[in-house]
N, C-alpha and C positions, 0 to 999 in steps of 0.2 A: 626505735624509729628515729631517724634524723629529721628534725623539723627545720624547714627552710624559712628564713626570716624575709618578710616582704620589705619593699622599699619603705612602706609606711612604718614598719617596726623599727627600721634603722634611722629614719629621719626624725621621728617624733622626739627622741631624747635630745637630738641635736638642736631642734627647734626650741625646745624648752630651755636648753642651756643658753641659746642665743638670746631669747627673750629675757631671761634672768640677768644676763650680762648687760643688756640694753637698759633694763630698769635700774641697775645699780650704778650706771654711768651718770655722772653729774652733767647736766646740760649747762655749758658755760654761760649761755644767755640768761640763766636764772640766778647767777652768782653776782655778788657785788662787783662793781667796776674796779679794775685794777688800780687806776689813779686814786680812787677814794680809799681803798684799802691801804695803799702805800702812805697816804697822808695820815690816816688814822693810826697806823702802826708807828710812824715817826713820832707822832704826838705821845703815844703810849710809851714808847721807849725813852722819850725825853724825861719821863717821870720815874724811870728805873734808877735806883740808887746803888744796887748791887745785884750780882748774878754769878752763876757758875758758867764758864765758857770753855768749850772744847773746840780746838782747831786741828784740822788735818790738811796736809799739803801733798797732793799727788801730782807727779810729773817732774819737771826740771828741778824745782827746789827741794824735792823730797830727799835727794841725796845729801842735802845740807841739814835742814830742819824738817822733820817729817810730821811732828805733831806738837801741840802745846795744850795745857789745860790749867785752869785755876779759878779761884774766886776773885772777882775784881769789883771795885767800887768806883763810882763816878767822881769821887774826890781824891783819887790817886793812890789807892792801896790795892795790892794784889799779893796773892799767895798761891803758888802752883809749881809747875815744872814744864820743861820742854825736852824733846828728844832731838839730839843733834848727833849725826853720824852714828846712830844706833845706841847712843848713851843718854841716859836721862839725867837732867840737871835740875835740881830743885832751885826755885828762886823766890825772893820776896821783894816787894816794892813798897817803900815807905818814905814819904816826904821827899820825893824826887831822887832817892838813892836806891839803886838796884843792887840787891845782894844775891850772889850766885854761889852754889856749892859745887865745886869741881868733884870729879870722881875720887880724887885723893886730896888730902889737905883740908885746911880750914876754909870757911866762907870768905869770899872776897867781895868788895864793894866797888861800884863804879857808877857813872851816870847811866841811866837806862838806855840800852841799845834800841829798845822799843818799849813804849809805854802801853802795857796791855789794858790799863784803865782807860786809854783813849777810845776803846771800843764803845764806851758809854758816854763819851763826850758829846754834848749837844751840838757843837759847832762842826766838828770834823769826824765824828764817829757814826755809829749806826743810825741814830735818830736823823742826822743830817742826810746820810746816804739814802734813807727811805723817802724823806720829804722832797729831795732833789731829783729822785728817779723820774724817768720819762718813759712814755710808751708802755705803761703797765697793762698787762693782760692777765686776767684771772683764768686759770686753766681748769682747775678742778678743786675738790676738797678731798683730803686724804689725811692719814695719820702721820705725824712727824714726831718720832720719839714718844709715841703714846698720846700725843695731843692732837685733837682734831684741828686741822689747819687748812687755810686757803693756799694753794700753790699759785704764785704770781711770777711772771717773767717781766723784766724791765731792763732799761739801760740805766746804769748808775754812774755817778762821778767817780774819779779815780783816787781821791784823797786818801781813803782808807788803805788801799793797796800800796800807794806810794809811801806810806808810813812803814811798810814792811820791806820793800825792795824798789829798786829803780825799774821802770817799765821800758820796754822796747818802744821805739817811736811809732806814732800813728794810732795810739790808744787814748783818744780823748774821753771816751766813755767805755764801759765794760758791760757785757751782757750777763745778767745775773738772774738766778732763780731764788725766790725767798718764800718761806712758809710762815704765814701769819695766823696766829691762834684765832679760831672763830669766836672764842669766849671773851677775850679781852684785848684783841688786836696786837698783842705783843709778838715780836719776832722770835720764833723758836728755832729756825734753821735758815741757813743761807748757803748758796753755792755760787762761787765766782771764778770763772776761768780767766786767766790773763797770761800775757807773755812777758817774762822778765827780760831785762836788758841782756843782750848777748846770748839769750837762750835759743835753743834749737827746737824746743817744743813748749807747749803751754803747761802752766801749773794750774791746778784746780784747788782753790781754797774752799773747804767745807767747814762750816761752823755750826755748832748747836748751843743753844742758850737755855739753861734750866735754873731751878732754885732761885727764882727772883726774890729779892729781899733778904738773901742769906746774910747772916752775921759774919763779917770778915774782921778777924783780929790778927794784926800783923805786928810783930815785935822784931827789933834788930837782933840778928844772931849774936849769941854770946861769944 
């Protein structure tokens, strides 16, 4: 016998699902204010002496440098690699000297084209970016790389991005999304869209920060 399902039979599971979704959604009004979280995160990041950082570039600049990763310290040491034109280049940074390993041949040294340790700099790095951010709005809580975090949107100063590339005119601030750990206020992820000079489309810089306090040992290549 074919059993016909009534409207109630069909709607009941849908209503249950809707109620569960509503209960799992974080009410923004119950979350800490965005400006408060940004200030607290800036202060927490100012105390970070080392961490592992991963950066990805999607959009205009991705055809040049698509990603970078490494262990960095606040006192100017770094050990990692970046991908340029599809090729990975290991690098080291020590006492203001940038060491690069080309695909063939020996290591070469030069002044750093960009100082990755500047990310932890209190004046122009992530701590300053957070404390100078304006218009912060806490959107929700969610997992960022396995860490419970507040997702906050804000307008940020451009110093950090200007250290990577020249910006197109008219970008006095940038719209960013940051993820701040609920446990210790450290920044664990950020997403910053921007338009590089002469670019025809935006680049989106996404960064993740892990392994706070990691031991970073850097020696000049032999």
